[in-house]
C-alpha positions, 0 to 999 in steps of 0.5 A: 332337362338342362337344355330346357332349364337353361332355355326356359325363361329366354324362350318364354320371352320370345314367345311373349313378345311374338304374342304380344306383337300379333295381338290385335289391340296392342300389337302395332303400339307394342312392337313399334320402334318407340315402345321397344327403345323405350323399354330397352333404354328405360330398363338399363338403370334397373338392370345396372342395379340388378347386376350390382346385387349379382356380384356379391350374391355369387359369394352368398351375401345379399347387397340390399342397398344398391337401390338407395346407392343408386338414389344417393348417386343420382342425387349427387350427380344432380347437385353436382352439375347443377346447383353447384355448377360443377363440369359433368365428368365431375359430377359423374365421378362424384356420383360413382365414387360415393357409391364405391365408398358406400360398398367400401363401408358396407364390404367392411362391416361384413367381411371385417366385422363379421355383421350379417350382410342382409341386415347390414345392407338393409339398414344402409338402404334405410340409412340412405333413404333417410340421407336423401329425404333429409338432403332434398326435403322431397324435392326434385333437383333440376335447376342448372342441370344442362340439357346436354347431360340428357342428350346423349342417353336420349339418342340411339347408335345404329338404331338402338339405344345408347343406355342399353348399349352401355348396359351391354358393355358393362354386362360383358365386363361383370360376366367376363370378370365373374366367369373367366378371371380368378376373382370370379372363380374365388367368388363362387368358391366362397359361395359354395363353401366359404370355410373351405375356400378359405382352407385352400388359400383364398382371402375370403375376406378381401375378395367379399370386401372388394365384391362390395365395393364393385356392387356400390361402383355399379349401383353409383353408375346406375345412379348417374345414369338415371340423372342423365335419363330423368334430367333431374335428381329424384329422391323417390327413385332410391325405393324404386329399383329394389324389387324389380331388380330383385325379382330379375337376379332371382328369375335370372338364377333359373336360367343360363346358368340354372341354381347360380346367380348369373349375369345373362340370366339377370339381364333376361330377367329385367327385360322379361319383367319390363315386356311383361309390364309394358304388354299390361300397361298397354292392354289398360292395366290398372297402376296396382298391376305393376307392383303385384306383378313384380311381387309375384315374379319375385316370389316365383323366381325364388321358389324356382331358383331355390327348387333348381338348386335343391334338385341339383344338390341332389343329383351331385350326391347321388353322383358322389355315392355312385362313385 
């Protein structure tokens, strides 16, 4: 049973890929190098946004502002290297630092001011959407952005899209921090029982605050990557990543380490959703299918992750009683 929980979603993804690849209608296009590279490269930004959610979620705190931070960073990077003519590295740094600063504010409000994290970050997300609309007036920022900025992310290395390789590097780093370092164990302890973590000497305020800063940095990096991928500052992307990332995070909690938010489950969740949508699109599905699919996946993922967590609690309770 445990093995099935851990490998169910990856196995389903493999079966789905095989089935769509041999489908006589879309198989040739679905399995083509162009489509595979498109899915791998395009979903790198979504996965970074989802990983940004995972870090504070390990401690039991939602950060719904990550998609808004990604949108702000996208606009900041585009405006910096385009109309303002700053060097590309400076523009990228500004986007990432901007994300860190927003995360710093979120962390202060949640960890120090003791405000509800769900409400605070939802408010931040809404505020950032308004800020983007005010600055851009709903128009793309394209002027002055050098074509060379998009060249790196449009190329492959050893046949693999560079954004996907960058994502793998970031995922390994986040996985290592969350599972192999004391900081990650402190985050998990807070997520399990914050009061108990505080009693054993963990500085819960600092750990939670830091998790929001890390989340902001990752979301800022996602925004910078999106600027390179899209070649523009797009005022609409701030709302484009929230629900796909949420669905992937909760799907990820049903696999690899069931009942817990984890890095590799989240990565698999993103590409499970993206592969499904890609196949449905090739089959001629209407434009409403993607949001309906993502919404249904989110509800199902929440239900599954909740049921798995409850089952683990019951098993742990029985084990404690038997001892």
